[in-house]
N, C-alpha and C positions, 0 to 999 in steps of 0.2 A: 758593791751594793751592800746595804745592811741586811744581816741575816737574822732570821728567827732561830730560836733554839729548836731545831727540827727533829731532835731525837729525844725520846721520852722513856722514862723508866716505869714499867708496869709492875704490879705486885706478883711476887713469885707464886703465891698460891693460885692466883688467877691464871698464870701461865701454865701451871701444872694441869689445870682443868682443861684449858683450851688446847694444849699441845697434843692431847690424845687424838684430836681430830685434825691435826696439822696437815695431813696429806689428803684430807677429804673435804676440802673447801667446796662449797656450792658455788656455782658460777653466778656472779651477780649480773653478768652481761649477756645479751643475746646478739648473735652476729646479724640477725635480721633487723634488730632495732638499732644496733650500733650505738649503745649508750655505755659510757664509761663512768664508773663511780670511784672517785679519787679522794684520798685523805689529805687534808691540809692541816698544818700544824699551828697556824696563827691566823688572826683576823686579817682581812684585806684593808689596809689603811687608806689607800686612795687610788683613783684611776686618772688623776691628772698627771700626765707624763712630764710636765714641767716641774712638778714638785715631788714626784715619787723618789724614794731612796732605798727601798727594801726589796727583798727577793720575791715576796708574795705579790706585790704590786707589779714588778717588772715581768714576772712570769705570766700574769694575767694580761698585761698590756701586750706582751709578745705574741699572744694567741688571739687577741681581739683587734690588734692594730698591725699595720705593716709599713715599713720604711723602704728605702732604696734597695736594700738587700734583705734576705732572710739568712739566718745562720743555720746551716745543716750540720750533719755529723762532723765532729772534730772542728767545729767553727768554720767549716767551708762555706764560702759565699755562694748563695743560691739566688735565683731571680726573685726580686720583689717588685717594686714599682719601676725600677730602672731597667730599661731594655738595652741600653747602650751607655758605656762610660768612656769618655775621652779625657786624657790627662796631658797637660802641656809639658813641653820638654823640660822646663825647670821644676816641674812637680808642684807648682803652686796654684794651678787652675784645674778644676775638675768640672766637666760638663756632662750632665746626666740627661739622657733622653728618657722621658717617662711614658709608660703605657697609657693608651687612651681609653681603655676599657675598665678602669678602676673607678668605683664610686663609693661614697659613704652610705651607711645603712639608711639614711634619710633621703637618698636619691641624689644628693649633691655630687658633682664630679670631684674627683681628687686631682688637684692641679699643682703645678710648681709653686703657686702662691701659698698653698697650704703648708709647704715646707718653710717658705720665707717667714710666714706668720708665726709658725711654731717655734722656729729657732730664735726669732727676735723676741718672742714672749719669754722664752726660757732665760736668755741672757739679760733681759731687762731687770735691773736691780729691784724694781717694784714687785717683781714676781717672787723674789727671795728664793730662787732655786738653789738648792745645795749641790746640784749637779751642773750648774752653769760652767764650772771650771773646766769641764770636758771640752768646751768650745774654744779654749785657749789655743791659739795658733790659727784660728780662722780670722781673717782680716778684721781688725778693730774690736774683736771680742773682749780683749783685756781692758781696753779703754772704756768700752761700754759698761762692763761690770764694775769698773772703778768710778763710774759717773763722769768720765771725761769726754764721752762721745755719745751721740744719739743712736738709738737702736737701728735707725734706718741706714746707718753706715756699715752695718755688719756685712761681711763678705759673702752674702748669699742673695742672688737675684733670680727672678723669673724672666726667661726669654720666651714670652708667649705662655700658653697654658701647659705645655708639655716639655719644656726644656729648663733645667735648673743649673745655674752656674755658681760654683763655690770658689772663692778666692782665699788663699791662705797667706798669712804673714811669713810663715816658715814651713818647711816640710814637716809633716806629721807621719812618722813611720807606720802607725797603726790606723791611719785615717779610714780606710775602707772597712775595717772591723767596727769602728765606731758607727758607721752607717747602718749596721745591723742591730744596734742597741736602741731600746725604746725611747731614750731621751732625744734621739734624732729623728723620730717619726713625725709625720705631719699632723696638724690639727685643723679642724674646720672652724675658721674664725667666726662665722655666723653663729655656730652652736656655742662656742665659748662665751661670746658676748651675750647671747640670749639667756644663758643660765647664770652668768656672773659667778658669784661666790658659791653657788650650788654645783657648778661644773665639776665633774669627777667625783662627787660625793655620794652619788647613787647611780645605779645602772641606767635609770631613765633620764639622767642628766648627762648623757653621752651619745656620741655616734661612733660607729666602728667601720674600719675598712679592711679588717683582717679576716682570717678563716672563720672566726666565731664572734658571736655577740654575747656580751654579759647580760644576764637577766636575773631577777630575784635578789638583787643586792641593794639594801637600803642604807648601807654605810656602817652598820654594826652587826650584820648577820653572821651566824656561824655556818650558814649554808648559802651557796649561790650556784648558778649554772652558766656554762658556756654553751650556747646553742649555735648550730651551723648557720653561717651567714650566707644566705642565698644571693646576696648582692656582691659577694667576693669574686674577683676576676678569675680566680682559679678554683672555683667551687667544685669542679669535677674531680679534683684530687683530694678533697676533704671527705673522708669516709664516715667520721663520727657524726651522728645526729646531735648529740649533746654530751657534755661532761658535767656531772654533778659533783660539786666539791662540798665536803663537810669538815668543819674544824673539830678536831678531837685532841684535847690536851693530855689525855691519859692513854698510854699504849695499851693498857688493859681493855679500854673501851674500843679503840680502833682495831685491835687485833680480833676481838670478839666479833666486830662487824665484818671483818674480812672473812673469818671462819664461817659466819652465817650467810655469806654471799651478798652482803649489803655494801661491801667495798671491794674494789679490784686491786687496791694497793694500800699498804700501811707501812710506815717506818717501824722499826723494832727497837725494843729496849735492849740493854746489854744482855740480860738473862735470856730473852727471847732469841736474840741473835746467836748466842752460844748453842741453844737447843735446836735451832732450825737451820743452822749452817749446813749447806749441802742438799737441803730439801728442794723439791721442785718449786720454782718461783722465788727462791732466795736470790737477792740481787744486792750488790754493793754499788752505791753511788758515791764516787769520789769527787770532791769539790775543790776548786781552786780557791780555797777559803781558809782563813785563820781566825781562831778565837783568841782574844788577848784582853789583858786588863788595861784600862785607862785610868790614870790617877788625875783627879781634878785639881790642877795646880792654881786655878783661879779661885775656887771656893775654899780649898784647904791649903793654906800656904805651906804647911809642913810637908806636903808632897813635892814642893820645890827642892827638898833635900834629897839628893840622889842616893844617899846611903839608906834612907828610909825606903825609897822605892826598890832599891836592889835587895834589901833585907827581906821584904815581902816576896819578891820574885824568887829568892833563893830557898824559901821554906816550902815551895810548892813542888811536890814529888809528881812530876808530869807523867812519868811512866805508870805510877800507881793510879793516877787520875784516868788515863786513857784505858787502862786495863780493867779497873774496878768500877769506875763510875760510868764510863762510856761503853767499852767492850763491843764497839760497832765497826771496827776497822780504822777508826781515826788514829792518827799518829802524833807522837810528841813533836811539838813545834821545833823547827830548826831556826826559825827567825820569823820575820813578818811575811815575806814573800813565800808562797807555798811551793813545795817541790814540784817539778814537772811543768811549771808554767812557761818558763823560757830558758833557752840554751844559747850559748855563743861559743863557737869553736869546740863544740862537743861537750861543753861544761855547763852543768845546771846552775842557775843563778843562786838557788838556796845553798848550794855547796860553796860557791865562791864568796858569798856574803856571811857565811856561818861564823858566829861568835859564841863559843862554848859558854862563856860566863853569863850570857844573856838568858840561857835556858837551863842552867845547871841547878842541881839540888845539893845544897851545902849548908846544913843547919848551923854548923860551928861558925862559919864565916858570916852567916846571916845574923847570928846573935851578937857578934862583935860589931858589925856595921850598925845594927839597931841601937845598941848601947851608945855608940859614938854619935849617931844621929840624934837621939833623944837629948844627949848632953849638949850638942850644938844648938838644939832648939830650946834648951832650958826647961824641959818638962820631963816627967817620970812616966807618963803614960799618954796614949793616944786613943781616942774613940772615933770609929768611923764605920760606915756600912759598905757592904759589897752587894751590888744590885745586878739582877738578871731577870729573865722572863719568869712566868708563873707556871710553866709546864713542869711535869714531874722531874724530868731530867735536869732542868735548870735549877730546881730546888735542891736536888742532890749536889749539883755543882757548887752552889753558894755555901751549902753546908760543909762540903769538903774544904773549900777555901777558908771558911771561918775557922774550922778546926785546925787546919794547918798553920794559920797565922797565930791564933790565940795560944795553941799548945807549945809553940816554939819561941814566940817573941814576948818577953815579959813586959807587961804594961799595955799590951794591945787589947782593946775592947772592941770586938767586931759584931756587927749586927748583919744578919742575912736578910736582904730585902728582895722580894719577888713580886713583880708586877706584870700585867698583860704586855705583850709584845709592843703594841701601839703606844702604851704608856712609857715603856722603857725607851723607845725611840724619842718620844717627846721630852722626857726628862733628861736624856743624854744631850739632846740638842740645846736645851735651855740651861744646861749646867747644873741641874738639880740632882746631884749625886756626889758621892765621895770616891768610890771605886766602882766601875761598871765593867762587867764582862761583856765586851763588845765582840762583834763578829763582822768580818768583811769578806765578800766574795769578789774576785776580780771581775771587772766589767769587760775586759778584753785581755788577750793573752800577751801581756807585757808587764814587766815589774813596776812600771810607773803607775799602774792602776792601784797598786798598794801604796807605793812610797809617797806619792804626792798628797796623800791624806794628811801627812804630818808636817807639811810646811806651815809656817807660822799663821798664815791667814786663811788656811783651808777650812771651810765650814764643817767638815767632818772631823776635825781635830778637836774632839769634845773635851779632852783633858788639858788643852791649851799648852802642850809642850812646845818649846821654842828653841831653835838652835840656828844661828846665823850661817854656820858652815854647811849644815844640812840644806838650808834654803838655797844657798849658793850653788851647791851641786845639782839640786833638782832643777834650778833655773838653767844651768848649763846643759843639762840633759835635754831640755826642751827647746833650747835656743841655739847657741853657738856650736854645740856638739850634736845637734839633732841629725845632721847628715853624715856623721862619722860614727859608724856602728860600734867600733872598738872604744872610742873615747866615751861615748854615751853609756856603754855598758859599765865602764870603770867608774863613771860618775855615780851610777845607781848603786853599784856594789859598795863604794865608799860611803854613800849616804846611809845605806842600811846599817853599816857597821857603826856609824856615829849614833844612830837611833838606838841600837842595841847596847852599845857600851855605856850609854848614858841612862839606860833603862827608861827611855821616854815612854815606852809601853812595856808590858810583860807578856810576850806570846805564850800561850798555853798549849794549843794543839791545832793541827790541821785536820779539817773535818772530812769524815766519810760517814755515810749512813747506810745501815743494813735495812733492806726492805723485803717484804713479801709482795710480789707482783703476780697477778693472775697470768699464768702462762698463755692464755688465749689473747692477751693484749699484745699487739705487734705494732711496729712502726713508730714508736716514740723516739724522738731525738733528744738526747740529754747531753748538754755541754757543761764542762766544769767551770768555765768562765762565761761571763755575761749572763743574760737571761737563761736559766738552766733548761727549761722544758719547752719543746716545740711539738705540739700535738697535731700539727696540720695534716700529716699523713698517717696518723695512728688509726688503728682499726681493731675490731674484735674478730678473731678468726673463727 
């Protein structure tokens, strides 16, 4: 899923003033009231699960909606709406028996037909869902997405109100994990059709079947609330009465709010993280995510030149970047797929696919390639912008990249462009950028969650990089080799090496974020892949 720039840089002077009371934070929460006050780092773009693509939307959907399963600690499957799952011997048919005590917040029953409608709506080309590709492998999904079949032929059927039958074209090794991801949650057809284009744009144009209900969101707010959903089937296990979210794009602001007891959690800047490490409440959140540069090969034809792309990649001192700009526990990128996401025969994928040249710092080689690239293009200089979010940390990031490129590559004229998270997503998707610092978090614990982004026709491939051999390997991993773990693994390793050797993208770092979290807050489930936060059983001690 697409990530916001969730770490921010506060002013050192402000840090010095607030650090004096770092250990004396007032409690913002009362155990009797069970109210959690949480910092969010970007606006909430949408609540339409068919069109959502980002971490803020998915985290909110994960706590206000529910699918067949919920993902607990370490992505362990926990009961959701499915009370029983039966799998055919050939692994191609799943039959889910649904609980009968689940209903929407408007009183409607949650039935198998809500899943059928939701899945058909998402794969329908008219919806233009950027996440429809996750349905590939479900019977007829690919033909439907390519306009070759009607949505009614999708391999999902309701057998009465409380039995859902899913038929696959091929085995999907990670199928059950997908069922815990918001894109596969149900939707109430009557509500979607009632609100039409307004659906998912404000909290009042929604219904909810999860632990909480979204309130106070009008589509552009910097504050919203998740209130306990008393219509939720398992409301007895929901301890919090509400969660108040506030967007703060400056760490100085959010940390001051934490210190004054108005927030229970705040991400830290690099300076704050260094000062507060080891203090009570200090927490590192490691994500299965990678920040990387995408070069727009459709808009700027000179980025089709691999030497130009590689030269830019080679002048980025990633270690200095993670140490000086971030300082939050993030690590230098080893490639696209983040370390620890997947292993086979005891070997980590990121180690097997590692290509040193893709993430090296070599200014001399960069200058040589840059000069050769300019000569091949018949120009003496290139002007382009590097785009990211408008948080303090994102601004520091684009400034670092701008300096690294301009100071080392003669004739490079770089503009740092910083826009709101929602705008960055929209501009990336529409191709309105030169270079963008993108971020992706794995939707489930499998390398394909990263790799399939860069097939030629994937809607998330904003830079429009294309390679036929890469496409062939990803196709094999999802089809003829899907049932052979070893072959599938090798397909994916080889695919990443192709992407890295061609500098189709330039990985910069794997994300971790330092936080201060009120020690009284307990029971939060955080997963590095998929929707990160599950507040269902969180509480204030």
